DSSP file (Angstrom, degrees, kcal/mol; ACC not computed):
  #  RESIDUE AA STRUCTURE BP1 BP2  ACC     N-H-->O    O-->H-N    N-H-->O    O-->H-N    TCO  KAPPA ALPHA  PHI   PSI    X-CA   Y-CA   Z-CA
    1    1 A X              0   0    0      0, 0.0     3,-0.1     0, 0.0     5,-0.0   0.000 360.0 360.0 360.0 140.4  -49.6 -208.4 -158.4
    2    2 A X    >   -     0   0    0      1,-0.1     3,-1.3     2,-0.1     2,-0.0  -0.299 360.0 -93.0 -68.6 155.1  -45.9 -208.7 -159.2
    3    3 A X  T 3  S+     0   0    0      1,-0.2    -1,-0.1     3,-0.0     3,-0.1  -0.359 107.3  28.7 -66.4 145.8  -44.0 -211.6 -157.9
    4    4 A X  T 3  S+     0   0    0      1,-0.2     2,-0.6    -3,-0.1    -1,-0.2   0.220  94.8 101.2  90.4 -12.8  -42.2 -211.1 -154.5
    5    5 A X    <   +     0   0    0     -3,-1.3     2,-0.4     2,-0.0    -1,-0.2  -0.911  50.4 179.9-107.0 122.3  -44.7 -208.6 -153.2
    6    6 A X        -     0   0    0     -2,-0.6     2,-0.7    -3,-0.1    -3,-0.0  -0.914  33.1-115.0-121.4 147.0  -47.1 -210.0 -150.8
    7    7 A X        -     0   0    0     -2,-0.4     2,-0.5     2,-0.0    -2,-0.0  -0.688  37.6-171.3 -78.5 121.2  -49.8 -208.4 -149.0
    8    8 A X        -     0   0    0     -2,-0.7     2,-0.5     2,-0.0    -2,-0.0  -0.955  14.9-143.5-118.5 131.8  -48.9 -208.6 -145.4
    9    9 A X        -     0   0    0     -2,-0.5     2,-0.3     1,-0.0    -2,-0.0  -0.815  18.1-138.3 -96.8 128.6  -51.3 -207.7 -142.8
   10   10 A X        -     0   0    0     -2,-0.5     2,-0.2     1,-0.1    -1,-0.0  -0.606  12.6-128.5 -89.1 146.9  -49.7 -206.0 -139.8
   11   11 A X     >  -     0   0    0     -2,-0.3     4,-2.4     1,-0.1     5,-0.2  -0.472  28.3-105.5 -86.3 162.7  -50.7 -206.8 -136.3
   12   12 A X  H  > S+     0   0    0      1,-0.2     4,-1.9     2,-0.2     5,-0.1   0.843 121.2  52.9 -60.1 -32.4  -51.6 -204.1 -133.8
   13   13 A X  H  > S+     0   0    0      2,-0.2     4,-2.2     1,-0.2    -1,-0.2   0.911 109.1  48.6 -69.0 -41.2  -48.3 -204.5 -132.0
   14   14 A X  H  > S+     0   0    0      1,-0.2     4,-2.6     2,-0.2    -2,-0.2   0.895 110.6  51.5 -64.9 -39.5  -46.4 -204.1 -135.2
   15   15 A X  H  X S+     0   0    0     -4,-2.4     4,-2.6     2,-0.2    -1,-0.2   0.891 108.9  50.7 -64.0 -39.3  -48.4 -201.0 -136.0
   16   16 A X  H  X S+     0   0    0     -4,-1.9     4,-2.2     2,-0.2    -2,-0.2   0.898 111.4  48.4 -64.5 -40.9  -47.7 -199.5 -132.5
   17   17 A X  H  X S+     0   0    0     -4,-2.2     4,-2.6     2,-0.2    -2,-0.2   0.914 112.1  48.5 -65.4 -42.3  -44.0 -200.2 -133.1
   18   18 A X  H  X S+     0   0    0     -4,-2.6     4,-2.8     1,-0.2    -2,-0.2   0.910 111.7  49.7 -63.8 -42.6  -44.1 -198.5 -136.5
   19   19 A X  H  X S+     0   0    0     -4,-2.6     4,-2.3     2,-0.2    -1,-0.2   0.887 110.9  49.9 -63.9 -38.5  -45.9 -195.5 -135.1
   20   20 A X  H  X S+     0   0    0     -4,-2.2     4,-2.3     2,-0.2    -2,-0.2   0.920 112.4  47.0 -65.6 -43.6  -43.3 -195.3 -132.3
   21   21 A X  H  X S+     0   0    0     -4,-2.6     4,-2.7     1,-0.2    -2,-0.2   0.907 111.6  51.5 -62.7 -41.5  -40.5 -195.4 -134.8
   22   22 A X  H  X S+     0   0    0     -4,-2.8     4,-2.1     1,-0.2    -2,-0.2   0.902 109.1  50.3 -62.7 -40.8  -42.3 -192.8 -136.9
   23   23 A X  H  X S+     0   0    0     -4,-2.3     4,-2.1     2,-0.2    -2,-0.2   0.903 111.7  47.9 -63.0 -42.4  -42.7 -190.5 -133.9
   24   24 A X  H  X S+     0   0    0     -4,-2.3     4,-2.7     1,-0.2    -2,-0.2   0.907 111.8  49.5 -66.1 -41.5  -38.9 -190.8 -133.1
   25   25 A X  H  X S+     0   0    0     -4,-2.7     4,-2.7     1,-0.2    -1,-0.2   0.870 109.9  51.3 -65.8 -35.9  -38.0 -190.2 -136.7
   26   26 A X  H  X S+     0   0    0     -4,-2.1     4,-2.4     2,-0.2    -1,-0.2   0.891 111.0  48.2 -67.6 -38.4  -40.2 -187.1 -136.7
   27   27 A X  H  X S+     0   0    0     -4,-2.1     4,-2.4     2,-0.2    -2,-0.2   0.928 113.5  47.2 -65.0 -44.1  -38.6 -185.8 -133.5
   28   28 A X  H  X S+     0   0    0     -4,-2.7     4,-2.6     1,-0.2    -2,-0.2   0.917 112.2  50.2 -62.5 -42.8  -35.2 -186.5 -135.0
   29   29 A X  H  X S+     0   0    0     -4,-2.7     4,-2.6     1,-0.2    -1,-0.2   0.903 110.2  49.9 -61.3 -42.7  -36.2 -184.8 -138.2
   30   30 A X  H  X S+     0   0    0     -4,-2.4     4,-2.5     2,-0.2    -1,-0.2   0.890 110.3  50.8 -63.9 -39.8  -37.5 -181.8 -136.3
   31   31 A X  H  X S+     0   0    0     -4,-2.4     4,-2.6     2,-0.2    -2,-0.2   0.917 111.6  47.3 -63.8 -44.0  -34.2 -181.6 -134.4
   32   32 A X  H  X S+     0   0    0     -4,-2.6     4,-2.7     2,-0.2    -2,-0.2   0.896 111.6  50.6 -63.9 -40.3  -32.2 -181.7 -137.6
   33   33 A X  H  X S+     0   0    0     -4,-2.6     4,-2.4     2,-0.2    -2,-0.2   0.917 111.4  48.4 -63.3 -41.9  -34.5 -179.0 -139.1
   34   34 A X  H  X S+     0   0    0     -4,-2.5     4,-2.3     2,-0.2    -2,-0.2   0.919 112.6  48.1 -64.0 -43.5  -34.0 -176.8 -136.0
   35   35 A X  H  X S+     0   0    0     -4,-2.6     4,-2.6     1,-0.2    -2,-0.2   0.901 111.4  50.6 -63.5 -41.0  -30.2 -177.3 -136.2
   36   36 A X  H  X S+     0   0    0     -4,-2.7     4,-2.7     2,-0.2    -2,-0.2   0.899 110.0  49.9 -64.3 -40.4  -30.2 -176.5 -139.9
   37   37 A X  H  X S+     0   0    0     -4,-2.4     4,-2.4     2,-0.2    -2,-0.2   0.906 111.8  48.0 -64.9 -40.9  -32.2 -173.3 -139.3
   38   38 A X  H  X S+     0   0    0     -4,-2.3     4,-3.0     2,-0.2    -2,-0.2   0.910 111.9  50.4 -63.9 -41.7  -29.7 -172.3 -136.5
   39   39 A X  H  X S+     0   0    0     -4,-2.6     4,-2.8     2,-0.2    -2,-0.2   0.920 110.8  48.6 -61.9 -44.1  -26.8 -173.1 -138.9
   40   40 A X  H  X S+     0   0    0     -4,-2.7     4,-2.3     2,-0.2    -1,-0.2   0.898 112.3  48.7 -63.2 -40.3  -28.4 -170.9 -141.6
   41   41 A X  H  X S+     0   0    0     -4,-2.4     4,-2.3     2,-0.2    -2,-0.2   0.922 113.3  47.0 -65.2 -43.8  -29.0 -168.1 -139.1
   42   42 A X  H  X S+     0   0    0     -4,-3.0     4,-2.7     1,-0.2    -2,-0.2   0.906 111.6  51.5 -63.0 -41.3  -25.3 -168.4 -137.9
   43   43 A X  H  X S+     0   0    0     -4,-2.8     4,-2.5     2,-0.2    -2,-0.2   0.906 109.4  49.7 -62.5 -41.9  -24.2 -168.5 -141.5
   44   44 A X  H  X S+     0   0    0     -4,-2.3     4,-2.1     2,-0.2    -1,-0.2   0.906 111.6  49.1 -63.2 -41.9  -26.2 -165.3 -142.3
   45   45 A X  H  X S+     0   0    0     -4,-2.3     4,-2.7     2,-0.2    -2,-0.2   0.918 112.0  48.5 -63.1 -43.5  -24.7 -163.6 -139.3
   46   46 A X  H  X S+     0   0    0     -4,-2.7     4,-2.8     2,-0.2    -2,-0.2   0.891 110.3  51.0 -65.3 -39.4  -21.1 -164.6 -140.3
   47   47 A X  H  X S+     0   0    0     -4,-2.5     4,-2.3     2,-0.2    -1,-0.2   0.898 111.6  48.2 -64.2 -39.3  -21.7 -163.4 -143.9
   48   48 A X  H  X S+     0   0    0     -4,-2.1     4,-2.4     2,-0.2    -2,-0.2   0.931 112.7  47.8 -64.8 -45.6  -22.9 -160.1 -142.5
   49   49 A X  H  X S+     0   0    0     -4,-2.7     4,-2.5     1,-0.2    -2,-0.2   0.898 112.0  50.4 -62.9 -40.2  -19.9 -159.8 -140.2
   50   50 A X  H  X S+     0   0    0     -4,-2.8     4,-2.5     2,-0.2    -1,-0.2   0.913 109.9  50.2 -63.8 -42.8  -17.6 -160.7 -143.1
   51   51 A X  H  X S+     0   0    0     -4,-2.3     4,-2.2     1,-0.2    -2,-0.2   0.915 112.3  46.8 -62.0 -43.6  -19.1 -158.1 -145.3
   52   52 A X  H  X S+     0   0    0     -4,-2.4     4,-2.6     2,-0.2    -1,-0.2   0.890 111.4  51.6 -65.8 -39.0  -18.7 -155.4 -142.6
   53   53 A X  H  X S+     0   0    0     -4,-2.5     4,-2.7     2,-0.2    -2,-0.2   0.890 109.3  50.5 -65.1 -38.6  -15.1 -156.5 -142.0
   54   54 A X  H  X S+     0   0    0     -4,-2.5     4,-2.6     2,-0.2    -2,-0.2   0.925 111.4  47.7 -64.2 -43.7  -14.4 -156.2 -145.7
   55   55 A X  H  X S+     0   0    0     -4,-2.2     4,-2.3     2,-0.2    -2,-0.2   0.925 113.8  47.6 -62.5 -43.7  -15.9 -152.7 -145.8
   56   56 A X  H  X S+     0   0    0     -4,-2.6     4,-2.7     1,-0.2    -2,-0.2   0.902 111.7  50.5 -63.9 -41.1  -13.9 -151.8 -142.7
   57   57 A X  H  X S+     0   0    0     -4,-2.7     4,-2.6     2,-0.2    -2,-0.2   0.907 110.4  49.1 -63.5 -42.7  -10.7 -153.2 -144.2
   58   58 A X  H  X S+     0   0    0     -4,-2.6     4,-2.1     2,-0.2    -2,-0.2   0.899 112.4  48.3 -64.2 -40.3  -11.3 -151.3 -147.4
   59   59 A X  H  X S+     0   0    0     -4,-2.3     4,-2.5     2,-0.2    -2,-0.2   0.908 112.1  49.3 -65.9 -41.1  -11.8 -148.1 -145.4
   60   60 A X  H  X S+     0   0    0     -4,-2.7     4,-2.9     2,-0.2    -2,-0.2   0.892 109.6  51.8 -65.3 -38.8   -8.7 -148.8 -143.4
   61   61 A X  H  X S+     0   0    0     -4,-2.6     4,-2.4     2,-0.2    -1,-0.2   0.904 110.7  48.1 -63.9 -40.5   -6.7 -149.4 -146.5
   62   62 A X  H  X S+     0   0    0     -4,-2.1     4,-2.1     2,-0.2    -2,-0.2   0.911 112.8  48.3 -65.6 -41.9   -7.9 -146.1 -148.0
   63   63 A X  H  X S+     0   0    0     -4,-2.5     4,-2.4     2,-0.2    -2,-0.2   0.913 111.3  50.5 -63.0 -42.4   -7.0 -144.4 -144.7
   64   64 A X  H  X S+     0   0    0     -4,-2.9     4,-2.7     1,-0.2    -2,-0.2   0.903 109.1  51.0 -63.1 -41.9   -3.6 -146.0 -144.7
   65   65 A X  H  X S+     0   0    0     -4,-2.4     4,-2.4     1,-0.2    -1,-0.2   0.904 110.6  49.4 -62.0 -40.7   -2.9 -144.9 -148.3
   66   66 A X  H  X S+     0   0    0     -4,-2.1     4,-2.4     2,-0.2    -2,-0.2   0.899 111.3  49.0 -65.3 -40.2   -3.9 -141.4 -147.3
   67   67 A X  H  X S+     0   0    0     -4,-2.4     4,-2.6     2,-0.2    -2,-0.2   0.913 111.4  49.4 -65.8 -42.3   -1.5 -141.5 -144.3
   68   68 A X  H  X S+     0   0    0     -4,-2.7     4,-2.8     2,-0.2    -2,-0.2   0.917 110.7  50.6 -62.5 -42.5    1.3 -142.8 -146.4
   69   69 A X  H  X S+     0   0    0     -4,-2.4     4,-2.2     2,-0.2    -2,-0.2   0.930 112.3  46.3 -60.2 -46.6    0.7 -140.1 -149.0
   70   70 A X  H  X S+     0   0    0     -4,-2.4     4,-2.4     1,-0.2    -1,-0.2   0.892 112.2  51.4 -63.8 -39.8    0.8 -137.4 -146.3
   71   71 A X  H  X S+     0   0    0     -4,-2.6     4,-2.6     2,-0.2    -2,-0.2   0.919 109.1  50.1 -63.4 -44.0    3.9 -138.9 -144.8
   72   72 A X  H  X S+     0   0    0     -4,-2.8     4,-2.3     1,-0.2    -2,-0.2   0.904 111.1  49.0 -61.8 -41.3    5.7 -138.9 -148.2
   73   73 A X  H  X S+     0   0    0     -4,-2.2     4,-2.4     2,-0.2    -1,-0.2   0.917 111.8  49.4 -63.8 -42.1    4.8 -135.3 -148.7
   74   74 A X  H  X S+     0   0    0     -4,-2.4     4,-2.5     1,-0.2    -2,-0.2   0.909 111.2  48.7 -64.2 -42.2    6.1 -134.4 -145.2
   75   75 A X  H  X S+     0   0    0     -4,-2.6     4,-2.5     2,-0.2    -1,-0.2   0.904 111.1  51.0 -65.1 -40.4    9.4 -136.3 -145.8
   76   76 A X  H  X S+     0   0    0     -4,-2.3     4,-2.1     2,-0.2    -2,-0.2   0.922 112.3  45.9 -62.5 -44.3    9.8 -134.5 -149.1
   77   77 A X  H  X S+     0   0    0     -4,-2.4     4,-2.5     2,-0.2    -2,-0.2   0.900 112.2  51.5 -65.2 -40.2    9.2 -131.1 -147.5
   78   78 A X  H  X S+     0   0    0     -4,-2.5     4,-2.7     1,-0.2    -2,-0.2   0.909 108.9  51.1 -62.3 -42.4   11.6 -132.0 -144.7
   79   79 A X  H  X S+     0   0    0     -4,-2.5     4,-2.2     1,-0.2    -1,-0.2   0.920 111.2  47.2 -61.8 -44.8   14.3 -133.0 -147.1
   80   80 A X  H  X S+     0   0    0     -4,-2.1     4,-2.0     2,-0.2    -1,-0.2   0.906 113.4  48.9 -63.2 -41.6   13.9 -129.7 -149.0
   81   81 A X  H  X S+     0   0    0     -4,-2.5     4,-2.2     1,-0.2    -2,-0.2   0.914 110.7  49.7 -64.6 -43.5   14.0 -127.7 -145.8
   82   82 A X  H  X S+     0   0    0     -4,-2.7     4,-1.0     1,-0.2    -1,-0.2   0.896 109.9  50.9 -64.6 -40.3   17.1 -129.6 -144.5
   83   83 A X  H  < S+     0   0    0     -4,-2.2     3,-0.4     1,-0.2    -1,-0.2   0.903 111.6  48.3 -63.3 -39.8   18.9 -129.0 -147.8
   84   84 A X  H  < S+     0   0    0     -4,-2.0     3,-0.4     1,-0.2    -2,-0.2   0.859 112.4  48.4 -68.4 -35.0   18.1 -125.3 -147.6
   85   85 A X  H  < S+     0   0    0     -4,-2.2     2,-0.2     1,-0.2    -1,-0.2   0.594 112.2  49.8 -82.6 -10.6   19.3 -125.0 -144.0
   86   86 A X    ><  +     0   0    0     -4,-1.0     3,-1.1    -3,-0.4    -1,-0.2  -0.556  58.8 155.7-126.7  67.9   22.6 -126.8 -144.6
   87   87 A X  T 3  S+     0   0    0     -3,-0.4     4,-0.1     1,-0.2    -1,-0.1   0.720  70.1  65.5 -68.9 -18.7   24.2 -125.1 -147.6
   88   88 A X  T 3  S+     0   0    0     -3,-0.1     2,-0.5     2,-0.1    -1,-0.2   0.751  88.9  77.4 -73.6 -22.8   27.7 -126.2 -146.5
   89   89 A X  S <  S-     0   0    0     -3,-1.1     5,-0.1    -6,-0.1    -3,-0.1  -0.756  97.7-107.9 -89.0 128.8   26.8 -129.9 -147.1
   90   90 A X    >>  -     0   0    0     -2,-0.5     3,-1.9     1,-0.1     4,-0.6  -0.299  26.1-126.1 -56.1 137.0   26.7 -130.9 -150.7
   91   91 A X  G >4 S+     0   0    0      1,-0.3     3,-0.9     2,-0.2    -1,-0.1   0.818 106.3  60.5 -58.0 -35.1   23.1 -131.4 -151.8
   92   92 A X  G 34 S+     0   0    0      1,-0.2    -1,-0.3     3,-0.0    -2,-0.1   0.670  97.7  60.0 -68.8 -16.1   23.8 -135.0 -153.1
   93   93 A X  G <4 S+     0   0    0     -3,-1.9     2,-1.1     1,-0.1    -1,-0.2   0.726  87.3  78.9 -83.9 -21.5   24.8 -136.1 -149.6
   94   94 A X    <<  +     0   0    0     -3,-0.9     2,-0.3    -4,-0.6    -1,-0.1  -0.761  67.1 133.7 -92.0 102.6   21.5 -135.3 -148.0
   95   95 A X        +     0   0    0     -2,-1.1    10,-0.3     6,-0.3     2,-0.2  -0.889  12.7 125.4-140.5 167.8   19.2 -138.2 -149.0
   96   96 A X        -     0   0    0     -2,-0.3   -17,-0.1     1,-0.1     3,-0.0  -0.588  48.1-130.6 149.4 153.1   16.7 -140.5 -147.5
   97   97 A X  S    S+     0   0    0     -2,-0.2     2,-0.3   -18,-0.0   -22,-0.1   0.524  94.5  40.4-100.3 -10.5   13.2 -141.9 -147.6
   98   98 A X  S  > S-     0   0    0      1,-0.1     4,-2.2   -23,-0.1     5,-0.2  -0.889  87.9-110.5-132.2 164.7   12.5 -141.3 -144.0
   99   99 A X  H  > S+     0   0    0     -2,-0.3     4,-2.7     1,-0.2     5,-0.2   0.885 119.0  53.9 -62.3 -38.2   13.2 -138.5 -141.5
  100  100 A X  H  > S+     0   0    0      2,-0.2     4,-2.2     1,-0.2    -1,-0.2   0.916 108.8  48.1 -63.4 -42.8   15.6 -140.8 -139.7
  101  101 A X  H  > S+     0   0    0      2,-0.2     4,-2.1     1,-0.2    -6,-0.3   0.891 112.2  49.7 -64.9 -39.2   17.6 -141.5 -142.9
  102  102 A X  H  X S+     0   0    0     -4,-2.2     4,-2.1     2,-0.2    -2,-0.2   0.932 110.4  49.8 -64.8 -45.4   17.7 -137.8 -143.7
  103  103 A X  H  X S+     0   0    0     -4,-2.7     4,-2.1     1,-0.2    -2,-0.2   0.894 110.5  51.0 -60.2 -40.1   19.0 -137.0 -140.2
  104  104 A X  H  X S+     0   0    0     -4,-2.2     4,-2.2     1,-0.2    -1,-0.2   0.902 109.0  50.2 -64.5 -41.1   21.6 -139.7 -140.5
  105  105 A X  H  X S+     0   0    0     -4,-2.1     4,-2.4   -10,-0.3    -1,-0.2   0.853 108.4  53.7 -67.3 -32.7   22.8 -138.3 -143.9
  106  106 A X  H  X S+     0   0    0     -4,-2.1     4,-3.0     2,-0.2     5,-0.2   0.927 108.2  49.4 -64.6 -44.5   23.0 -134.8 -142.4
  107  107 A X  H  X S+     0   0    0     -4,-2.1     4,-2.2     1,-0.2    -2,-0.2   0.915 112.3  47.7 -61.5 -42.8   25.2 -136.1 -139.6
  108  108 A X  H  X S+     0   0    0     -4,-2.2     4,-2.3     2,-0.2    -1,-0.2   0.916 112.7  49.7 -63.2 -42.4   27.5 -137.8 -142.1
  109  109 A X  H  X S+     0   0    0     -4,-2.4     4,-2.7     2,-0.2    -2,-0.2   0.911 110.2  49.4 -63.6 -42.9   27.6 -134.6 -144.2
  110  110 A X  H  X S+     0   0    0     -4,-3.0     4,-2.5     1,-0.2    -1,-0.2   0.902 111.1  50.1 -63.2 -40.2   28.5 -132.5 -141.3
  111  111 A X  H  X S+     0   0    0     -4,-2.2     4,-2.1    -5,-0.2    -2,-0.2   0.908 112.0  47.9 -63.8 -41.5   31.3 -134.9 -140.3
  112  112 A X  H  X S+     0   0    0     -4,-2.3     4,-2.5     2,-0.2    -2,-0.2   0.920 112.0  48.8 -66.2 -44.0   32.6 -134.8 -143.9
  113  113 A X  H  X S+     0   0    0     -4,-2.7     4,-2.7     1,-0.2    -2,-0.2   0.917 111.7  49.8 -62.2 -43.3   32.5 -131.0 -144.0
  114  114 A X  H  X S+     0   0    0     -4,-2.5     4,-2.4     1,-0.2    -1,-0.2   0.901 110.9  50.0 -62.4 -40.3   34.3 -130.7 -140.7
  115  115 A X  H  X S+     0   0    0     -4,-2.1     4,-2.2     2,-0.2    -2,-0.2   0.916 111.9  46.9 -64.1 -43.8   36.9 -133.1 -141.9
  116  116 A X  H  X S+     0   0    0     -4,-2.5     4,-2.6     2,-0.2    -2,-0.2   0.917 112.0  50.7 -65.4 -43.0   37.5 -131.2 -145.1
  117  117 A X  H  X S+     0   0    0     -4,-2.7     4,-2.7     1,-0.2     5,-0.2   0.923 110.6  49.6 -59.2 -44.4   37.6 -127.9 -143.2
  118  118 A X  H  X S+     0   0    0     -4,-2.4     4,-2.3     1,-0.2    -1,-0.2   0.912 111.8  47.9 -62.1 -43.1   40.2 -129.3 -140.8
  119  119 A X  H  X S+     0   0    0     -4,-2.2     4,-2.1     1,-0.2    -1,-0.2   0.898 112.9  48.2 -65.9 -40.2   42.3 -130.6 -143.7
  120  120 A X  H  X S+     0   0    0     -4,-2.6     4,-2.6     2,-0.2    -2,-0.2   0.890 111.6  49.8 -67.8 -39.0   42.2 -127.2 -145.5
  121  121 A X  H  X S+     0   0    0     -4,-2.7     4,-2.5     2,-0.2    -2,-0.2   0.904 111.1  49.3 -65.6 -40.4   43.1 -125.3 -142.4
  122  122 A X  H  X S+     0   0    0     -4,-2.3     4,-1.6    -5,-0.2    -2,-0.2   0.912 113.2  47.1 -64.5 -41.1   46.0 -127.6 -141.7
  123  123 A X  H  X S+     0   0    0     -4,-2.1     4,-1.3     1,-0.2    -2,-0.2   0.902 112.8  49.3 -66.1 -41.2   47.2 -127.2 -145.3
  124  124 A X  H  < S+     0   0    0     -4,-2.6    -2,-0.2     1,-0.2    -1,-0.2   0.895 110.6  49.3 -67.3 -39.6   46.7 -123.4 -145.2
  125  125 A X  H >< S+     0   0    0     -4,-2.5     3,-0.9     1,-0.2    -1,-0.2   0.815 109.1  53.5 -71.2 -28.0   48.7 -123.0 -141.9
  126  126 A X  H 3< S+     0   0    0     -4,-1.6    -1,-0.2     1,-0.2    -2,-0.2   0.804 111.7  45.2 -73.7 -28.3   51.5 -125.2 -143.3
  127  127 A X  T 3< S+     0   0    0     -4,-1.3    -1,-0.2    -3,-0.2     2,-0.2  -0.043  80.3 149.3-105.6  30.6   51.9 -122.9 -146.3
  128  128 A X    <   -     0   0    0     -3,-0.9     2,-0.4    -5,-0.0    -3,-0.1  -0.453  27.1-165.2 -70.1 135.1   51.7 -119.5 -144.5
  129  129 A X        -     0   0    0     -2,-0.2    -2,-0.1     0, 0.0    -1,-0.0  -0.977  26.4-113.2-117.7 130.2   53.6 -116.8 -146.2
  130  130 A X        -     0   0    0     -2,-0.4     2,-0.1     1,-0.1     4,-0.0  -0.323  36.1-108.1 -64.1 147.0   54.3 -113.6 -144.2
  131  131 A X  S    S+     0   0    0      2,-0.0    -1,-0.1     3,-0.0     2,-0.0  -0.442  78.0  16.6 -74.2 147.2   52.6 -110.5 -145.5
  132  132 A X  S    S-     0   0    0     -2,-0.1     2,-0.1     2,-0.0     3,-0.1  -0.182 101.9 -38.5  87.4-178.9   54.6 -107.8 -147.2
  133  133 A X        -     0   0    0      1,-0.1     3,-0.1    -2,-0.0    -2,-0.0  -0.471  67.2-100.0 -80.9 152.0   58.1 -107.7 -148.7
  134  134 A X        -     0   0    0     -2,-0.1    -1,-0.1     1,-0.1     3,-0.0  -0.345  50.1 -89.6 -67.5 154.1   60.9 -109.6 -147.0
  135  135 A X        -     0   0    0      1,-0.1     2,-0.4    -3,-0.1    -1,-0.1  -0.341  43.3-114.0 -66.3 145.7   63.3 -107.5 -144.9
  136  136 A X        -     0   0    0     -3,-0.1     2,-0.3    -2,-0.0    -1,-0.1  -0.622  37.2-175.8 -82.8 134.0   66.2 -105.9 -146.8
  137  137 A X        -     0   0    0     -2,-0.4     2,-0.2    -3,-0.0    -3,-0.0  -0.754  31.9 -89.9-119.9 171.5   69.5 -107.2 -145.7
  138  138 A X        -     0   0    0     -2,-0.3     2,-0.4     1,-0.1    -1,-0.0  -0.577  41.6-116.4 -81.6 146.5   73.0 -106.3 -146.7
  139  139 A X        -     0   0    0     -2,-0.2     2,-0.4     1,-0.1    -1,-0.1  -0.644  29.4-116.3 -82.1 135.8   74.5 -108.1 -149.6
  140  140 A X        -     0   0    0     -2,-0.4    -1,-0.1     1,-0.2     0, 0.0  -0.580  19.3-159.9 -73.4 129.5   77.5 -110.1 -148.7
  141  141 A X    >   +     0   0    0     -2,-0.4     3,-1.7     2,-0.1     2,-0.2   0.512  57.9 110.9 -88.0  -5.8   80.6 -108.7 -150.4
  142  142 A X  T 3  S+     0   0    0      1,-0.3     3,-0.1     0, 0.0    -2,-0.1  -0.464  79.3  23.5 -68.6 140.3   82.5 -112.0 -150.0
  143  143 A X  T 3  S+     0   0    0      1,-0.3     2,-0.3    -2,-0.2    -1,-0.3   0.420  95.0 122.9  84.9  -0.4   83.0 -113.8 -153.2
  144  144 A X    <   -     0   0    0     -3,-1.7    -1,-0.3     1,-0.1     2,-0.1  -0.688  62.5-122.1 -93.2 147.0   82.7 -110.6 -155.3
  145  145 A X     >  -     0   0    0     -2,-0.3     4,-2.2     1,-0.1     5,-0.2  -0.408  29.7-106.7 -76.5 162.6   85.4 -109.5 -157.6
  146  146 A X  H  > S+     0   0    0      1,-0.2     4,-2.0     2,-0.2     5,-0.1   0.868 122.6  53.8 -59.7 -35.5   86.9 -106.0 -157.0
  147  147 A X  H  > S+     0   0    0      2,-0.2     4,-2.1     1,-0.2    -1,-0.2   0.912 108.8  48.5 -65.1 -42.0   85.2 -104.7 -160.1
  148  148 A X  H  > S+     0   0    0      1,-0.2     4,-2.2     2,-0.2    -2,-0.2   0.863 109.7  53.1 -65.7 -37.0   81.8 -106.0 -158.8
  149  149 A X  H  X S+     0   0    0     -4,-2.2     4,-2.1     2,-0.2    -1,-0.2   0.900 109.4  47.8 -65.8 -40.4   82.4 -104.4 -155.4
  150  150 A X  H  X S+     0   0    0     -4,-2.0     4,-2.3     2,-0.2    -2,-0.2   0.917 112.1  49.6 -66.0 -43.2   83.1 -101.0 -157.1
  151  151 A X  H  X S+     0   0    0     -4,-2.1     4,-2.0     1,-0.2    -2,-0.2   0.881 111.3  49.8 -64.4 -38.6   79.9 -101.3 -159.2
  152  152 A X  H  X S+     0   0    0     -4,-2.2     4,-2.0     2,-0.2    -1,-0.2   0.909 110.3  49.6 -65.9 -43.1   77.9 -102.1 -156.1
  153  153 A X  H  X S+     0   0    0     -4,-2.1     4,-1.2     1,-0.2    -2,-0.2   0.899 110.9  49.1 -64.5 -41.5   79.3  -99.2 -154.2
  154  154 A X  H  <>S+     0   0    0     -4,-2.3     5,-2.5     1,-0.2     4,-0.4   0.907 110.4  51.9 -63.7 -41.3   78.5  -96.7 -157.0
  155  155 A X  H ><5S+     0   0    0     -4,-2.0     3,-1.2     1,-0.2    -2,-0.2   0.885 106.6  53.7 -64.5 -39.0   75.0  -98.1 -157.3
  156  156 A X  H 3<5S+     0   0    0     -4,-2.0    -1,-0.2     1,-0.3    -2,-0.2   0.803 105.6  53.4 -66.2 -29.5   74.4  -97.6 -153.6
  157  157 A X  T 3<5S-     0   0    0     -4,-1.2    -1,-0.3    -3,-0.3    -2,-0.2   0.477 124.7-102.1 -85.4  -3.1   75.4  -94.0 -153.9
  158  158 A X  T < 5S+     0   0    0     -3,-1.2    -3,-0.2    -4,-0.4    -2,-0.1   0.605  79.9 129.5  95.4  11.6   72.9  -93.4 -156.6
  159  159 A X      < -     0   0    0     -5,-2.5     2,-0.4    -6,-0.2    -1,-0.2  -0.256  62.7 -97.5 -90.3-179.3   75.3  -93.5 -159.5
  160  160 A X              0   0    0      1,-0.1    -1,-0.1    -2,-0.1    -5,-0.0  -0.831 360.0 360.0-101.8 138.2   75.2  -95.4 -162.7
  161  161 A X              0   0    0     -2,-0.4    -1,-0.1    -7,-0.1    -6,-0.1   0.459 360.0 360.0 -95.5 360.0   77.1  -98.6 -162.9
């Protein structure tokens, strides 16, 4: 036998204590095993829930992408329709990525067109020329020489000057 190891004989009381300790350790071990099994079951449930959440998230992302695509198509069609319905507004002024932005650009365009119309009307009314020839008036004979007066009188009678 190696040194330091001695055969020690246990007494019945010591054996009873060892058996009691062994029983407690077995109970503790059983409790830990039960807790580990519950933890594993909970972990499996959480992994399943996570997997389902990922699938749902991917489906929602695909749905969101489809909705965005449809929204973009609708905004593009709305923009084309608005441009067609507002020919007085320059096409470059009607812009926007959303319906609200397009509506705002239409309002700005209408305001600009109204301003230009008002300015053109004011300019046109200031430069009005009466229609037709001006009325004929008599020529003033003052300041004409006697020779010019005679030539004017002959011309009025239909003669040659």
